[in-house]
N, C-alpha and C positions, 0 to 999 in steps of 0.2 A: 680615517673615513671608511664607511661601510657601504658596500654595493647592494642595491636591491635588484634582483634578477629580473623583475617584471618590467621595469622601465629604464634600468641602467642609470638611475639618478643617485648622486652621492647623498647619503644621509649622515647626520652627525651622531656621534656617540656622546651621551650626556656625561659631562665631566664635573658637574656641580658648581661651576663658576658663575653661570648666568642662566638660572631657571627660566627667566622671562624670554630669553632668546630661543630656548628649546621649545617653549610653549608657542611662541610666534611662528616657529618653523612648522609646527604641527598645524597651526591655523592656515598657513600658506599652502601646505601640501593638500589639505582637505578643502581648500578654497573657501575657508571661513563660513561654513554653513550656519544658518540661524539657530540650530539646536545644539551647537557646540558651545559649552560654557566653560570659562576659566575663572575661578575665584581665588583671590589672593588671601592668604592667612599668615599670621605672625606667631611663631612659637617662642621667640625671645627677641630682645633688641637687635641681635645680630644673626638671627636665624629665621628665615621666612620661606614660603613656598607657594605653590599653586595647586589647586584642586581642579582637574580637568575631566569633563565627562560630556557625553551626548545625552541631553535631558530626555529625549524621546525613547531611549533604550534603558534607562536606569530607574531605580526606585528613588525618586527625589526626596520622599519623606525619610528614607533611610540615610541619605546623605546629610540632609539638613538637621535632623533630630538626633542622629547618632554620631556621624563622622564629624561634622563641624562643631557639634557640642563637645565632643571629646577633644578636638584640637584646641578649643578655647579654654580648656581646663588649666588653671594656673598651676596646679600641682604637677602638671606634665612638664612645665618649663624648667623647674629646678632639676628634675630627673634627667632631662635632655642635656642640660648644661654640664652635669657631672658624668654623663655617659661618654664612653669612648667610641661607641658605634651607634649613631643616631638611628640608622635604618633598622638595626636589630631591636633596639628599644621600642621603636614605633610598631614594628611587626609583632612583637610580643604583647603590646598594650592595646592596639586597636581592636575593638570588639567586632571583628568580622571573621567568619569561618574560613574564607578562602582568600589568601594574600600571597602574591608572587612578587618577585624582584626581577628587574630587567634594566639593562643599559642599551638594548637594541631599539633603535628608533622605529623600525618597521614593526617590531613586536609590540611596541607601545601603541602604534596606530591601529594595529589589528585588535588589540585589547579594547580600545575605545569603540571600535565597530561591533564588538561582541558584548557591549554593555558594561565594561569595566570602568572604574574611576582611577585616574592617575594622580599620584601625589609626587610632585616634582619639588624637591627641597634643596635649598642652597647648602653648600659645604658638604654635599654628599655626591657621589658619582653613580648613584643608583636611583631607580624610579620604582615606587611601590604601585602595584596594580591590585585594586580591591574589586572583588566580585560583587557588583551592585546591580546586576542585570534584572530587568523586569519588563519583559516584552509582552504585548497584548496576546491573549490566547482565548480560545473558546472553552467554555466549561464542559465537563463530561456530560454527554447527552445520550439519549437512546439512539442506537444505530439506525441510520436512515434507510439503508438498503437491505441489510441482513437482519430483519426483524423477526422475533419469535413470540409465540403466545406464552410459553413457559420458559423460564430461565433468566439469567442476568440481563438487565436492560442498560448496560454501559457500553459505550463505544469509544474508540480511540479519538484523540484530538490531534491538532497540528503541533502540539508541544511534546517533544520526545521525553522530557522529564516526567510529565504526567503519564504518558504511555508506559514508561518503565515502572512507575509506581503502581499502575493498575495490574501489571504482570507480577510484580513483587508481592502484592497483596494476595495473589492466588498461588504463587509458588514461593513459599517462605522456607527455602532450603539453602544451605551453604554451598550446594553443588551448582547453583545457578551461576553461569558465567556470562558476563557482559563485556564484550570487546568493542571499543569505539575506534572508528576510523574517520578521518577528516578527508572529504572528497570535494574537489572543485578548485580550479586555479583562479577564477575570478570571484566567485562567491563560495566560501567554504561552508560545507554542510556536514553535520554530525550523522554518521551512519553507525548503528549499533548491531552487533552480531550476538545473538542469544542462543544458549544451549545448556543442557544439563551435563556436566562433566562425567557423571557416573552412568549416563545412559547413551548419549550421542556417540556414534562411531567416530573414531579419530580420522578416518579417511574422508568422511563426509564433511566434518568440521574443517579439515585442512583444505578441502576443495572449495568450500564456501569462502574461507579466509583468503585463499589465493585469488579467487575471482573478484572479490570485493576490493581487495587492495590493488588489483591491476587496472581498476577503472581509471581512465584518463579522460576527463571532461571538464568543461569550464564551470558548469554549475549543475546542481541537482535540486530541482524544485518539487519533485514527488518521487515516491517509491517506484513509479513506472520507469523512471530513468535508470535506476539500478537494475530493475528486472530485465530490461533489454540488454544490459551488459553481461549479466551473469546467467541468463537462461541457456539451456542446452541447444535448442533449435531456434534459429532466427526466423525462418520462413515457414514454420509449421503453424497451422491454425490452432493447435492444441497447446495450451500453456503447461510448462513444466514447473511452474511455481504457483502456489495458491496465494492470492491476495485477499485480505479480509480486514474488516474494520472492527472486529469483535475481539476483545482481550481474552475471553474464555476459549475461543477457538485456538488462538496462538498458544495459550497455556496448555490446552489438551494435547496439541501436537508436540510441544516441548517435552511434556511428560511421557511421550511415546518415543523419544529419542531423535526427534527432528530438530531442525535449526530454523530460527526466526531472524528476520531482518527488520529493523525499525529505522526510519529516515526522519530526521527533524524537519518539520514543516509538512508532513504527510500524515493523514489519518488512516492510512492503509498500511498494514504490515505484510511482509512476504514470508512464506513458509515453504520449506522444501526438505527433503525430496517428496514428491507427491506422485500418485498413480492416477490412472484414468478413472477408476471406480471411486476414488475419494471425492470427486466432484459431484457425486450423487448423494453425498452425506451432508446433512444439515445439523446444526447444533441441537435442534429440537429432538433429534433422534436419541440423544442421551439424557433428555429431560422428560421423556415419556416412557411408559412401560415398553418392554421389549416387543410385544405383539403389535402395539400401535406403531412403534418406530419401524418395524418391518413392513407393515402395510403402507406407510407413508413413503418408504424407500422404493417399494414396487411401483407406487403411483408416479414417482419422479422418473423412474426408468421407462414406464409406459409413456409418460409425457414426452420424454426425449425421443422415443421412437416415432410418436405421432408428429412431433415438430419437424423431425428430419425427413421422414418418408412420405407423409400424406400428400404434399403437393406433387412430388415426383410420381407416386403411384397413380394419382388422378390423371396426370398427363399420359402416363404409359397405357393405362387401361382404356381411356377414352379415345386415344389416338391409334394405338397399335393392337390392343388385345381386348376388343369389345366382347369376344366370346367368353371372357371370364365373368361378365356381368349377368345377373338374372335378366330374363327377357323383359319383365315389367320395369325394372330400373333402367335398362338400356333404352326402352321406348321413351321413358320420361326424360332422360338425358338428351336423347336425340331430338325430342320436341323442343327442349329448352335451347339447344344449340342451333336450331334451324335458322333463326334470325340473327345469330351472332356473326359478325364479319371476320373474326379472328380465329385461328386454330387454338386448340387448348393450351399449347406451349406459350404462345404469345399472350393469350389471355391470362395465364398464370403469372407470367413475368410482369405484366402491367399491374396486376393486383398486388403482387408481393412487393414490387418497387414502390407502389403508391402507399402501401402500409408502412414500409420502412421510412418513407418521407414523413408520413403522419407521426410515426413514433419519434423521429428526431425533432420534428416541430414541437411535439408535446413536451420533450425534454428541454428544449432551448427557450420556449416561450415562458413568460412569467407564469407563476403558479395559478394565478387567478384566471388567466386566459388559456392555460394549457389544457385543462379539462374540457373547456368549451371546444377547442380545436379537435380533441380526440372524439368527442361526441358528434360534432358536425361531420368529421371525416368518416367515421365508422358507420353512422346511421344515414345521414342525408346523402352523402356521395355514393355510398354503396347502394342504397335504395334507388337513387336516381339513375345509376349506371345500369341496374337491372331493368328498370322500366324503359330506358332508352334502347335496350337491346344490345349494349356494348359487352356485357358479361352475362353469364348465367347465374341463377340463384345457387346452384351447386358450388360454383367457384367461390361465392361469398362464404358459404359454409366451410369450405376447405381452408380458406384464408383465416377465418375466425378460429377454427380448431387449431391451426398451426400457431397463430399468435398467442392464444391462451396457453397452449402447451409450452411455448417457449418461455413464458414468464414463470413457470414452475421451477426452473433451474435455480438451485441454491446460490450458485456463483454467477455474478453478472457477466464476467469474462467468458464463462462456459456457455452462457446463453448466446453470446456473440458468435462463438464457434458453431453452435447449432445453426445459426442464420447463414453462416458461410457454407456449411454443408448442404443446406436447403438448395441454394442456387447451384451448387456444384452438381448435385444429383438431378435437379430439374434440367440442367443443360444436357446431361448424358441421356436421360430418358426422352427428352425432346427429339433426339436424333437417332437413338437406338432402342428405345422402349425398355422393357424389363431387362434385356440383355445389358444395356448400358448401365442400369441401376446395379445389376449384379457385379459388373466390372468396377463400378465406383465403390461398392462396399468392400470388395476384395482389395482394392488399392488402399482404402482407408485402414483396413485391418493390418495390411503389410506395413503401412506407414506407422501405425501405433506400435506394432511389434518392434520396429527399428528405433523407437525413441527411448532414451534413458533420461531420468531426472537425477542428476548428481550420482550416477552410477547405478541407480535403481531402475529395473525394467518397468516401462510405463504400464504394461498390461498385468503386472503381478498384482495379486497372488494367483492369477489364472494362468499366465504364461510368463515366467515359470510358475509352477504350482506350489503353493504353500498351504496345505490343507488346514493347518491350525489357524490361519488368518481368515478362513471362510466363515468364522464365527461372527465376523463383522463385515460381511460382503453383501450377499443377496439378502441375508437376514441379519438381525441384530439380536444376539442371544442375551439372556439376562446377565447382569454384572457379575454375579458369583461364578459364572462359567468362564469368564475371561481371566484365566489364571496366568497367561503368558503375554509378553509384549509381541507386537507384530514382527514375524520373522523377516519380512521384507525390509524392515528398517535396520536389521543387523545390530540391534542394541547391545551394549556391553553386558547387560544383565537380561537373562531370558525370562525369569519368573518374576511376577509382580509380588511385592511384599504385602503380606496381609496383616502384619503386626509390627 
């Protein structure tokens, strides 16, 4: 008898004497679900067996038209009668690419739950497990969040096999390594580690491998579960991993010596190590000419500054530093604020929180009603609040600039970081003015300087400085000028091959 560590129940080892009893025991353990099927078949007058599978997880056409048709072939009977090893004969003759053998009851049950078909045959002490899995999956579609005007229009799906095929199509080299790890004590999930052996640093790959294999969790439903386990800083608002739904982004990072992580059931991949400045890079930067890409990158950086600093600057200037404003603008703002019952800090907090509520409502509402909610909230409520004297028109402009600038961020998670910084700086300027904003900026820079992503400094290639990497930092130089790999990645090969 064999012990199962999960519930300490005794499980039988199949001995070949009574296949029906073995199948019945499987039915009892799984509480006889309606989609569990057992079909009896006869190979010879004294040799029979059962075909067991979960019909919602398998390709039924493959079982009925290939497997059962093969088992009913009369030429197979005479071959089995003269064979000394029935299992070996069946394994070599069954027209399936993936066939395994087991006598372990728990292994057979786990195989059923993964879409395998069991062949339990009399007079043998082994069970054949055939790979017949066919789970429902979404077809390859255009990325929903990271859309581009020019470039590939393919996005990851929830099927890890499809995602791997999308990457192999782009990286058709023998140096691509895919290491698979099974994570989860209750629900097992495939997690794949990807890197190019001839480029990725050994230390980074080993660190990724160590962190992924050390994950102890009952289930993994999305790549976000893995991200929280392997990230460098738990309580930092800045992510040390890039998550993306685009195969071309993952392929480009792998080709620069980084490491990717794919999780079965998640349409988002993880990439690392990353730096702060890579979050300003969009895939379209490399599908446009260098001058246009540089302009777009500057616009993203400007949008980041506007999104983070505009609300806090408005609070600081209107509350503590009115002397910084031109007299005409100061008179207009003073006239607007004369009937407003709240100070600028409270006014800004109310408007920013209201906008965040509207943003979340627009995301959670059905798509048909989501746009209506956004329009009503932005236009009707904003106009009504100004007319009622609860807020000033200038505050509506500030919130609009902040919100629009926030949506320019190429990465959705980086946009959330901007929103957190907004409230952090607003709180400081509400109590200390521009001095508080300066303290907040210094604290943020010190925090960024202390972060590392799998050993890579978060502010590189600025601190520490790698001048050769500046070709793809504030500007994007033409492709022929990019002759070396990024030094910050410490790739095994420094020069890019041109032939």
